[in-house]
ZATI-371208 format. One record per atom (N, C-alpha, C): residue in one letter; atom name; y, z, x. Coordinates in steps of 0.001 Angstrom, whole numbers, plus 500000, padded with zeros to 6 digits. Layout:
N
{zavo:A; tinu:CA; c2:Y; c3:Z; c1:X}
...
//
This chain:
119
{zavo:M; tinu:N; c2:651149; c3:855078; c1:305146}
{zavo:M; tinu:CA; c2:650479; c3:855287; c1:306239}
{zavo:M; tinu:C; c2:649407; c3:855852; c1:306461}
{zavo:R; tinu:N; c2:648547; c3:855487; c1:306992}
{zavo:R; tinu:CA; c2:647268; c3:856189; c1:306957}
{zavo:R; tinu:C; c2:647386; c3:857490; c1:308457}
{zavo:L; tinu:N; c2:646551; c3:858587; c1:308182}
{zavo:L; tinu:CA; c2:646775; c3:859481; c1:308933}
{zavo:L; tinu:C; c2:646452; c3:859325; c1:310488}
{zavo:L; tinu:N; c2:645186; c3:858686; c1:310256}
{zavo:L; tinu:CA; c2:644492; c3:858194; c1:311790}
{zavo:L; tinu:C; c2:644882; c3:857343; c1:312436}
{zavo:S; tinu:N; c2:645535; c3:856467; c1:311785}
{zavo:S; tinu:CA; c2:646541; c3:855256; c1:312398}
{zavo:S; tinu:C; c2:647815; c3:855563; c1:313154}
{zavo:F; tinu:N; c2:648448; c3:856723; c1:312301}
{zavo:F; tinu:CA; c2:649592; c3:857188; c1:312691}
{zavo:F; tinu:C; c2:648985; c3:858078; c1:313857}
{zavo:L; tinu:N; c2:648027; c3:859016; c1:313955}
{zavo:L; tinu:CA; c2:647797; c3:859376; c1:315103}
{zavo:L; tinu:C; c2:647490; c3:858670; c1:316244}
{zavo:D; tinu:N; c2:646580; c3:857651; c1:316064}
{zavo:D; tinu:CA; c2:646453; c3:856261; c1:317119}
{zavo:D; tinu:C; c2:647827; c3:855841; c1:317634}
{zavo:S; tinu:N; c2:648591; c3:855843; c1:316923}
{zavo:S; tinu:CA; c2:649932; c3:855113; c1:317393}
{zavo:S; tinu:C; c2:650610; c3:855996; c1:318278}
{zavo:V; tinu:N; c2:650660; c3:857605; c1:318080}
{zavo:V; tinu:CA; c2:651064; c3:858363; c1:318946}
{zavo:V; tinu:C; c2:650455; c3:858589; c1:320213}
{zavo:E; tinu:N; c2:649328; c3:858436; c1:320128}
{zavo:E; tinu:CA; c2:648287; c3:858387; c1:321138}
{zavo:E; tinu:C; c2:648682; c3:857064; c1:322089}
{zavo:T; tinu:N; c2:648809; c3:855999; c1:321734}
{zavo:T; tinu:CA; c2:649396; c3:854974; c1:322246}
{zavo:T; tinu:C; c2:650669; c3:854889; c1:322843}
{zavo:A; tinu:N; c2:651429; c3:855556; c1:322041}
{zavo:A; tinu:CA; c2:652944; c3:855915; c1:322916}
{zavo:A; tinu:C; c2:652701; c3:856892; c1:323834}
{zavo:L; tinu:N; c2:651892; c3:857942; c1:323818}
{zavo:L; tinu:CA; c2:652111; c3:859146; c1:324878}
{zavo:L; tinu:C; c2:651283; c3:858044; c1:326298}
{zavo:R; tinu:N; c2:650602; c3:857371; c1:326000}
{zavo:R; tinu:CA; c2:649769; c3:856622; c1:327134}
{zavo:R; tinu:C; c2:650947; c3:855860; c1:327872}
{zavo:A; tinu:N; c2:651812; c3:855239; c1:327041}
{zavo:A; tinu:CA; c2:652840; c3:854230; c1:327094}
{zavo:A; tinu:C; c2:653693; c3:854957; c1:328093}
{zavo:D; tinu:N; c2:654059; c3:856262; c1:327487}
{zavo:D; tinu:CA; c2:655238; c3:857120; c1:328519}
{zavo:D; tinu:C; c2:654745; c3:857500; c1:329638}
{zavo:G; tinu:N; c2:653572; c3:857267; c1:330050}
{zavo:G; tinu:CA; c2:652862; c3:857738; c1:331547}
{zavo:G; tinu:C; c2:652070; c3:858951; c1:331278}
{zavo:H; tinu:N; c2:651603; c3:859599; c1:330036}
{zavo:H; tinu:CA; c2:650456; c3:860612; c1:329814}
{zavo:H; tinu:C; c2:649136; c3:860074; c1:330310}
{zavo:D; tinu:N; c2:648670; c3:860419; c1:330922}
{zavo:D; tinu:CA; c2:647173; c3:860224; c1:331465}
{zavo:D; tinu:C; c2:646100; c3:861145; c1:330721}
{zavo:I; tinu:N; c2:645873; c3:860306; c1:329332}
{zavo:I; tinu:CA; c2:645025; c3:861043; c1:328541}
{zavo:I; tinu:C; c2:643992; c3:859800; c1:328099}
{zavo:S; tinu:N; c2:642629; c3:860382; c1:328548}
{zavo:S; tinu:CA; c2:641547; c3:859414; c1:328287}
{zavo:S; tinu:C; c2:641078; c3:859800; c1:326538}
{zavo:P; tinu:N; c2:640796; c3:858743; c1:326303}
{zavo:P; tinu:CA; c2:640331; c3:858766; c1:324668}
{zavo:P; tinu:C; c2:639261; c3:859733; c1:324374}
{zavo:S; tinu:N; c2:638147; c3:859871; c1:325669}
{zavo:S; tinu:CA; c2:637073; c3:860568; c1:325368}
{zavo:S; tinu:C; c2:637558; c3:862142; c1:325371}
{zavo:Q; tinu:N; c2:638917; c3:862312; c1:325630}
{zavo:Q; tinu:CA; c2:639711; c3:863433; c1:326036}
{zavo:Q; tinu:C; c2:640314; c3:864371; c1:324555}
{zavo:V; tinu:N; c2:640146; c3:863092; c1:323812}
{zavo:V; tinu:CA; c2:641358; c3:863674; c1:322500}
{zavo:V; tinu:C; c2:640284; c3:863501; c1:321406}
{zavo:S; tinu:N; c2:640618; c3:864782; c1:320457}
{zavo:S; tinu:CA; c2:639697; c3:865128; c1:319342}
{zavo:S; tinu:C; c2:640906; c3:865118; c1:318086}
{zavo:R; tinu:N; c2:640376; c3:864124; c1:317011}
{zavo:R; tinu:CA; c2:641088; c3:864432; c1:316020}
{zavo:R; tinu:C; c2:640400; c3:864786; c1:314565}
{zavo:Q; tinu:N; c2:640836; c3:865457; c1:313680}
{zavo:Q; tinu:CA; c2:640210; c3:866265; c1:312503}
{zavo:Q; tinu:C; c2:641250; c3:865271; c1:311340}
{zavo:V; tinu:N; c2:640447; c3:865117; c1:310234}
{zavo:V; tinu:CA; c2:641242; c3:864645; c1:309166}
{zavo:V; tinu:C; c2:640801; c3:865280; c1:308148}
{zavo:D; tinu:N; c2:641872; c3:865701; c1:307014}
{zavo:D; tinu:CA; c2:641199; c3:865972; c1:305644}
{zavo:D; tinu:C; c2:641876; c3:865231; c1:304833}
{zavo:Y; tinu:N; c2:641347; c3:864127; c1:304439}
{zavo:Y; tinu:CA; c2:642011; c3:863165; c1:303294}
{zavo:Y; tinu:C; c2:642525; c3:863724; c1:301942}
{zavo:G; tinu:N; c2:641475; c3:864765; c1:301511}
{zavo:G; tinu:CA; c2:642006; c3:865306; c1:300379}
{zavo:G; tinu:C; c2:643202; c3:865876; c1:300289}
{zavo:A; tinu:N; c2:643412; c3:866660; c1:301363}
{zavo:A; tinu:CA; c2:644852; c3:867841; c1:301587}
{zavo:A; tinu:C; c2:645871; c3:867295; c1:302219}
{zavo:G; tinu:N; c2:645949; c3:865742; c1:302579}
{zavo:G; tinu:CA; c2:646782; c3:865198; c1:303181}
{zavo:G; tinu:C; c2:646843; c3:865911; c1:304596}
{zavo:L; tinu:N; c2:646239; c3:866231; c1:305325}
{zavo:L; tinu:CA; c2:646632; c3:866813; c1:306805}
{zavo:L; tinu:C; c2:645516; c3:866283; c1:307834}
{zavo:A; tinu:N; c2:645812; c3:866129; c1:309042}
{zavo:A; tinu:CA; c2:645324; c3:865576; c1:310293}
{zavo:A; tinu:C; c2:645888; c3:866329; c1:311659}
{zavo:R; tinu:N; c2:645078; c3:866398; c1:312551}
{zavo:R; tinu:CA; c2:645293; c3:867002; c1:313580}
{zavo:R; tinu:C; c2:644976; c3:866332; c1:315008}
{zavo:M; tinu:N; c2:645377; c3:865914; c1:315820}
{zavo:M; tinu:CA; c2:645081; c3:865350; c1:317306}
{zavo:M; tinu:C; c2:645074; c3:866465; c1:318419}
{zavo:E; tinu:N; c2:644115; c3:866752; c1:318976}
{zavo:E; tinu:CA; c2:644264; c3:867899; c1:320128}
{zavo:E; tinu:C; c2:644171; c3:867159; c1:321213}
{zavo:L; tinu:N; c2:644887; c3:867642; c1:322243}
{zavo:L; tinu:CA; c2:645004; c3:867030; c1:323356}
{zavo:L; tinu:C; c2:644455; c3:867723; c1:324725}
{zavo:P; tinu:N; c2:644116; c3:867109; c1:325733}
{zavo:P; tinu:CA; c2:643142; c3:867902; c1:326833}
{zavo:P; tinu:C; c2:644221; c3:869133; c1:327404}
{zavo:D; tinu:N; c2:645470; c3:869427; c1:327240}
{zavo:D; tinu:CA; c2:646352; c3:870025; c1:327689}
{zavo:D; tinu:C; c2:646744; c3:871339; c1:327114}
{zavo:G; tinu:N; c2:646166; c3:870976; c1:325738}
{zavo:G; tinu:CA; c2:646034; c3:872300; c1:324910}
{zavo:G; tinu:C; c2:647142; c3:872192; c1:323765}
{zavo:L; tinu:N; c2:647696; c3:871157; c1:323631}
{zavo:L; tinu:CA; c2:648475; c3:870866; c1:322366}
{zavo:L; tinu:C; c2:647688; c3:869949; c1:321615}
{zavo:S; tinu:N; c2:648620; c3:870345; c1:320417}
{zavo:S; tinu:CA; c2:647944; c3:869399; c1:319082}
{zavo:S; tinu:C; c2:648977; c3:869008; c1:318197}
{zavo:L; tinu:N; c2:648947; c3:867884; c1:317677}
{zavo:L; tinu:CA; c2:649877; c3:867282; c1:317041}
{zavo:L; tinu:C; c2:649394; c3:867351; c1:315366}
{zavo:M; tinu:N; c2:650153; c3:868175; c1:314701}
{zavo:M; tinu:CA; c2:649744; c3:868289; c1:313114}
{zavo:M; tinu:C; c2:650537; c3:867445; c1:312354}
{zavo:V; tinu:N; c2:649615; c3:866601; c1:311441}
{zavo:V; tinu:CA; c2:650484; c3:865691; c1:310542}
{zavo:V; tinu:C; c2:649774; c3:865998; c1:309285}
{zavo:Q; tinu:N; c2:650844; c3:865919; c1:308159}
{zavo:Q; tinu:CA; c2:650887; c3:866108; c1:306934}
{zavo:Q; tinu:C; c2:651376; c3:865023; c1:306006}
{zavo:N; tinu:N; c2:650939; c3:864459; c1:304982}
{zavo:N; tinu:CA; c2:651340; c3:863550; c1:304287}
{zavo:N; tinu:C; c2:651415; c3:863802; c1:302571}
{zavo:F; tinu:N; c2:652446; c3:863399; c1:301980}
{zavo:F; tinu:CA; c2:652458; c3:863918; c1:300746}
{zavo:F; tinu:C; c2:653233; c3:862754; c1:299782}
{zavo:H; tinu:N; c2:653179; c3:862866; c1:298370}
{zavo:H; tinu:CA; c2:654230; c3:862049; c1:297467}
{zavo:H; tinu:C; c2:655252; c3:863364; c1:297084}
{zavo:L; tinu:N; c2:656437; c3:862832; c1:297300}
{zavo:L; tinu:CA; c2:657256; c3:863760; c1:296603}
{zavo:L; tinu:C; c2:657640; c3:863359; c1:295118}
{zavo:A; tinu:N; c2:658277; c3:864407; c1:294689}
{zavo:A; tinu:CA; c2:658641; c3:864446; c1:292913}
{zavo:A; tinu:C; c2:658877; c3:862813; c1:292535}
{zavo:D; tinu:N; c2:659649; c3:862375; c1:293268}
{zavo:D; tinu:CA; c2:660194; c3:861206; c1:292922}
{zavo:D; tinu:C; c2:659564; c3:860151; c1:293135}
{zavo:G; tinu:N; c2:658223; c3:860231; c1:293469}
{zavo:G; tinu:CA; c2:656979; c3:859059; c1:293892}
{zavo:G; tinu:C; c2:657384; c3:858925; c1:295536}
{zavo:Q; tinu:N; c2:658140; c3:859140; c1:296548}
{zavo:Q; tinu:CA; c2:658414; c3:858639; c1:297682}
{zavo:Q; tinu:C; c2:657389; c3:859365; c1:298600}
{zavo:F; tinu:N; c2:656966; c3:858778; c1:299413}
{zavo:F; tinu:CA; c2:656062; c3:858933; c1:300361}
{zavo:F; tinu:C; c2:656561; c3:859923; c1:301275}
{zavo:C; tinu:N; c2:656221; c3:860841; c1:302095}
{zavo:C; tinu:CA; c2:656824; c3:861752; c1:303400}
{zavo:C; tinu:C; c2:655389; c3:861807; c1:304129}
{zavo:L; tinu:N; c2:656034; c3:861941; c1:305568}
{zavo:L; tinu:CA; c2:655044; c3:862379; c1:306250}
{zavo:L; tinu:C; c2:655678; c3:863118; c1:307304}
{zavo:K; tinu:N; c2:654791; c3:864572; c1:307526}
{zavo:K; tinu:CA; c2:655556; c3:865394; c1:308389}
{zavo:K; tinu:C; c2:654775; c3:865681; c1:309304}
{zavo:A; tinu:N; c2:655147; c3:865770; c1:310401}
{zavo:A; tinu:CA; c2:654839; c3:866090; c1:311877}
{zavo:A; tinu:C; c2:655198; c3:867305; c1:313019}
{zavo:W; tinu:N; c2:654295; c3:867881; c1:313590}
{zavo:W; tinu:CA; c2:655025; c3:869165; c1:314554}
{zavo:W; tinu:C; c2:653685; c3:869149; c1:315573}
{zavo:W; tinu:N; c2:654585; c3:869982; c1:316729}
{zavo:W; tinu:CA; c2:653494; c3:870024; c1:317892}
{zavo:W; tinu:C; c2:653004; c3:871259; c1:317836}
{zavo:Q; tinu:N; c2:652098; c3:871944; c1:318520}
{zavo:Q; tinu:CA; c2:651512; c3:873164; c1:318349}
{zavo:Q; tinu:C; c2:650728; c3:873652; c1:319368}
{zavo:A; tinu:N; c2:650905; c3:874414; c1:319996}
{zavo:A; tinu:CA; c2:650345; c3:875051; c1:321292}
{zavo:A; tinu:C; c2:649576; c3:876325; c1:320767}
{zavo:G; tinu:N; c2:648268; c3:876165; c1:320848}
{zavo:G; tinu:CA; c2:647229; c3:877278; c1:320375}
{zavo:G; tinu:C; c2:647518; c3:877539; c1:319007}
{zavo:T; tinu:N; c2:648234; c3:878818; c1:317999}
{zavo:T; tinu:CA; c2:648172; c3:879039; c1:316599}
{zavo:T; tinu:C; c2:650005; c3:879051; c1:316808}
{zavo:A; tinu:N; c2:650919; c3:878810; c1:317466}
{zavo:A; tinu:CA; c2:651772; c3:878840; c1:317433}
{zavo:A; tinu:C; c2:652876; c3:877300; c1:317108}
{zavo:A; tinu:N; c2:653060; c3:877045; c1:315881}
{zavo:A; tinu:CA; c2:653874; c3:875993; c1:315707}
{zavo:A; tinu:C; c2:655350; c3:875883; c1:316518}
{zavo:R; tinu:N; c2:655525; c3:874860; c1:316920}
{zavo:R; tinu:CA; c2:657090; c3:874560; c1:317010}
{zavo:R; tinu:C; c2:658256; c3:874452; c1:315961}
{zavo:A; tinu:N; c2:658920; c3:875098; c1:316100}
{zavo:A; tinu:CA; c2:660242; c3:874743; c1:314935}
{zavo:A; tinu:C; c2:660527; c3:873768; c1:314871}
{zavo:D; tinu:N; c2:660465; c3:872882; c1:315335}
{zavo:D; tinu:CA; c2:661033; c3:871284; c1:315149}
{zavo:D; tinu:C; c2:660187; c3:870419; c1:314156}
{zavo:V; tinu:N; c2:660036; c3:870476; c1:313236}
{zavo:V; tinu:CA; c2:659000; c3:869875; c1:312219}
{zavo:V; tinu:C; c2:659707; c3:868529; c1:311759}
{zavo:R; tinu:N; c2:659461; c3:867474; c1:311959}
{zavo:R; tinu:CA; c2:660065; c3:866172; c1:311823}
{zavo:R; tinu:C; c2:659473; c3:865515; c1:310522}
{zavo:A; tinu:N; c2:660218; c3:865087; c1:309541}
{zavo:A; tinu:CA; c2:659860; c3:864448; c1:308491}
{zavo:A; tinu:C; c2:660515; c3:863087; c1:308592}
{zavo:F; tinu:N; c2:659426; c3:862067; c1:308142}
{zavo:F; tinu:CA; c2:659641; c3:860614; c1:308208}
{zavo:F; tinu:C; c2:659069; c3:860064; c1:306636}
{zavo:F; tinu:N; c2:660227; c3:859779; c1:306102}
{zavo:F; tinu:CA; c2:659991; c3:859146; c1:304424}
{zavo:F; tinu:C; c2:659757; c3:857396; c1:304743}
{zavo:D; tinu:N; c2:658994; c3:856825; c1:303772}
{zavo:D; tinu:CA; c2:658694; c3:855513; c1:303503}
{zavo:D; tinu:C; c2:659822; c3:855027; c1:302814}
{zavo:A; tinu:N; c2:661018; c3:854276; c1:303401}
{zavo:A; tinu:CA; c2:661609; c3:853880; c1:302794}
{zavo:A; tinu:C; c2:662240; c3:852443; c1:303390}
{zavo:N; tinu:N; c2:662286; c3:851257; c1:302380}
{zavo:N; tinu:CA; c2:662278; c3:850181; c1:302692}
{zavo:N; tinu:C; c2:661903; c3:849610; c1:304449}
{zavo:G; tinu:N; c2:660710; c3:849566; c1:304300}
{zavo:G; tinu:CA; c2:660292; c3:849253; c1:305875}
{zavo:G; tinu:C; c2:660428; c3:850049; c1:306873}
{zavo:T; tinu:N; c2:660075; c3:851167; c1:306650}
{zavo:T; tinu:CA; c2:659867; c3:852093; c1:307982}
{zavo:T; tinu:C; c2:659207; c3:851671; c1:309146}
{zavo:D; tinu:N; c2:659840; c3:851951; c1:310000}
{zavo:D; tinu:CA; c2:658840; c3:851250; c1:311191}
{zavo:D; tinu:C; c2:658084; c3:852693; c1:311858}
{zavo:W; tinu:N; c2:656915; c3:852681; c1:311432}
{zavo:W; tinu:CA; c2:655854; c3:853606; c1:311831}
{zavo:W; tinu:C; c2:655724; c3:853784; c1:313030}
{zavo:K; tinu:N; c2:655465; c3:852766; c1:314118}
{zavo:K; tinu:CA; c2:655443; c3:852714; c1:315483}
{zavo:K; tinu:C; c2:656505; c3:853302; c1:315902}
{zavo:S; tinu:N; c2:657657; c3:853046; c1:315591}
{zavo:S; tinu:CA; c2:659048; c3:853602; c1:316306}
{zavo:S; tinu:C; c2:658962; c3:855413; c1:315887}
{zavo:A; tinu:N; c2:658343; c3:855700; c1:314862}
{zavo:A; tinu:CA; c2:658015; c3:857162; c1:314529}
{zavo:A; tinu:C; c2:657301; c3:857816; c1:315474}
{zavo:A; tinu:N; c2:656115; c3:857026; c1:315663}
{zavo:A; tinu:CA; c2:655079; c3:857424; c1:316380}
{zavo:A; tinu:C; c2:655763; c3:857387; c1:318254}
{zavo:R; tinu:N; c2:656690; c3:856600; c1:318233}
{zavo:R; tinu:CA; c2:657094; c3:856725; c1:319749}
{zavo:R; tinu:C; c2:658034; c3:858003; c1:319827}
{zavo:Q; tinu:N; c2:658852; c3:858336; c1:318666}
{zavo:Q; tinu:CA; c2:659493; c3:859512; c1:318678}
{zavo:Q; tinu:C; c2:658861; c3:860719; c1:319101}
{zavo:L; tinu:N; c2:657975; c3:860827; c1:318158}
{zavo:L; tinu:CA; c2:657039; c3:861845; c1:317928}
{zavo:L; tinu:C; c2:656375; c3:862101; c1:319738}
{zavo:A; tinu:N; c2:655969; c3:860964; c1:320324}
{zavo:A; tinu:CA; c2:655477; c3:861268; c1:321621}
{zavo:A; tinu:C; c2:656409; c3:861593; c1:322716}
{zavo:A; tinu:N; c2:657583; c3:861046; c1:322323}
{zavo:A; tinu:CA; c2:658825; c3:861602; c1:323163}
{zavo:A; tinu:C; c2:659265; c3:863062; c1:322926}
{zavo:S; tinu:N; c2:659212; c3:863615; c1:322229}
{zavo:S; tinu:CA; c2:659512; c3:864846; c1:321977}
{zavo:S; tinu:C; c2:657774; c3:865803; c1:322117}
{zavo:K; tinu:N; c2:657022; c3:865316; c1:323008}
{zavo:K; tinu:CA; c2:655826; c3:866211; c1:323169}
{zavo:K; tinu:C; c2:656342; c3:867300; c1:324198}
{zavo:P; tinu:N; c2:656334; c3:868334; c1:323834}
{zavo:P; tinu:CA; c2:656744; c3:869722; c1:324925}
{zavo:P; tinu:C; c2:655349; c3:869281; c1:326105}
{zavo:E; tinu:N; c2:656244; c3:870022; c1:327037}
{zavo:E; tinu:CA; c2:655289; c3:870240; c1:328262}
{zavo:E; tinu:C; c2:654539; c3:871468; c1:328329}
{zavo:V; tinu:N; c2:653395; c3:871521; c1:328609}
{zavo:V; tinu:CA; c2:652498; c3:873244; c1:328629}
{zavo:V; tinu:C; c2:652740; c3:874201; c1:329718}
{zavo:A; tinu:N; c2:653336; c3:875149; c1:329470}
{zavo:A; tinu:CA; c2:653873; c3:875899; c1:330381}
{zavo:A; tinu:C; c2:652636; c3:876934; c1:331051}
{zavo:G; tinu:N; c2:651696; c3:876939; c1:330540}
{zavo:G; tinu:CA; c2:650256; c3:877379; c1:330780}
{zavo:G; tinu:C; c2:649792; c3:878605; c1:329683}
{zavo:A; tinu:N; c2:649186; c3:879448; c1:330003}
{zavo:A; tinu:CA; c2:648253; c3:880431; c1:329012}
{zavo:A; tinu:C; c2:649446; c3:881927; c1:329287}
{zavo:D; tinu:N; c2:649116; c3:882287; c1:328122}
{zavo:D; tinu:CA; c2:650191; c3:883846; c1:328148}
{zavo:D; tinu:C; c2:648881; c3:884768; c1:328508}
{zavo:A; tinu:N; c2:649377; c3:886135; c1:328535}
{zavo:A; tinu:CA; c2:648681; c3:887070; c1:329064}
{zavo:A; tinu:C; c2:647358; c3:887056; c1:327879}
{zavo:D; tinu:N; c2:647644; c3:886840; c1:326665}
{zavo:D; tinu:CA; c2:646033; c3:886924; c1:325859}
{zavo:D; tinu:C; c2:645130; c3:885503; c1:325868}
{zavo:G; tinu:N; c2:645545; c3:884403; c1:326939}
{zavo:G; tinu:CA; c2:644739; c3:883621; c1:327132}
{zavo:G; tinu:C; c2:645195; c3:882392; c1:325965}
{zavo:E; tinu:N; c2:646522; c3:882221; c1:325334}
{zavo:E; tinu:CA; c2:647016; c3:881428; c1:324065}
{zavo:E; tinu:C; c2:647687; c3:880557; c1:325162}
{zavo:M; tinu:N; c2:647329; c3:879353; c1:324783}
{zavo:M; tinu:CA; c2:648425; c3:878496; c1:325445}
{zavo:M; tinu:C; c2:649808; c3:878528; c1:324987}
{zavo:V; tinu:N; c2:650560; c3:878017; c1:325621}
{zavo:V; tinu:CA; c2:652052; c3:878187; c1:325301}
{zavo:V; tinu:C; c2:652632; c3:876928; c1:325898}
{zavo:A; tinu:N; c2:653737; c3:876522; c1:325005}
{zavo:A; tinu:CA; c2:654391; c3:875137; c1:325354}
{zavo:A; tinu:C; c2:655793; c3:875486; c1:325605}
{zavo:D; tinu:N; c2:656200; c3:875132; c1:326528}
{zavo:D; tinu:CA; c2:657900; c3:875125; c1:327049}
{zavo:D; tinu:C; c2:658480; c3:874958; c1:325479}
{zavo:G; tinu:N; c2:659464; c3:875986; c1:325192}
{zavo:G; tinu:CA; c2:660252; c3:875716; c1:324408}
{zavo:G; tinu:C; c2:659558; c3:875931; c1:323002}
{zavo:G; tinu:N; c2:658095; c3:876196; c1:322895}
{zavo:G; tinu:CA; c2:657438; c3:876597; c1:321821}
{zavo:G; tinu:C; c2:657603; c3:878005; c1:321606}
{zavo:Y; tinu:N; c2:656560; c3:878465; c1:320356}
{zavo:Y; tinu:CA; c2:656503; c3:879942; c1:320319}
{zavo:Y; tinu:C; c2:654948; c3:880291; c1:320277}
{zavo:R; tinu:N; c2:655133; c3:881763; c1:320796}
{zavo:R; tinu:CA; c2:653735; c3:882222; c1:320989}
{zavo:R; tinu:C; c2:653546; c3:882834; c1:319577}
{zavo:S; tinu:N; c2:652176; c3:882778; c1:319198}
{zavo:S; tinu:CA; c2:652174; c3:883350; c1:318127}
{zavo:S; tinu:C; c2:651965; c3:884933; c1:317830}
{zavo:A; tinu:N; c2:652389; c3:885614; c1:316498}
{zavo:A; tinu:CA; c2:652527; c3:886693; c1:316503}
{zavo:A; tinu:C; c2:651231; c3:887281; c1:316208}
{zavo:V; tinu:N; c2:650827; c3:888524; c1:316567}
{zavo:V; tinu:CA; c2:649707; c3:889454; c1:316375}
{zavo:V; tinu:C; c2:649600; c3:890406; c1:315641}
//
């Protein structure tokens, strides 16, 4: 699974779930060498994605939502096992998107159920 293709699938699933996201409001960064990608949404949330091969040769994709510099505790891992449905994995991530509660006293974006960054 290509990182940008997966992020595109998540963005499509978010729109299908009723989130009003314009393509011009979404920013993506990718580092293919490090296997990392990030999609920033206009509400201040980012979806972080990491792909890598495990020691047994199996492909793994990890993803988590992040508000500001604080990552949520629920990191999801998807393994490429016998026909993994990546569109379904993208829909699962879109459905798990936290709502943004606003900014804390330091101006840091905070998601409901998420964590503030430690100073």
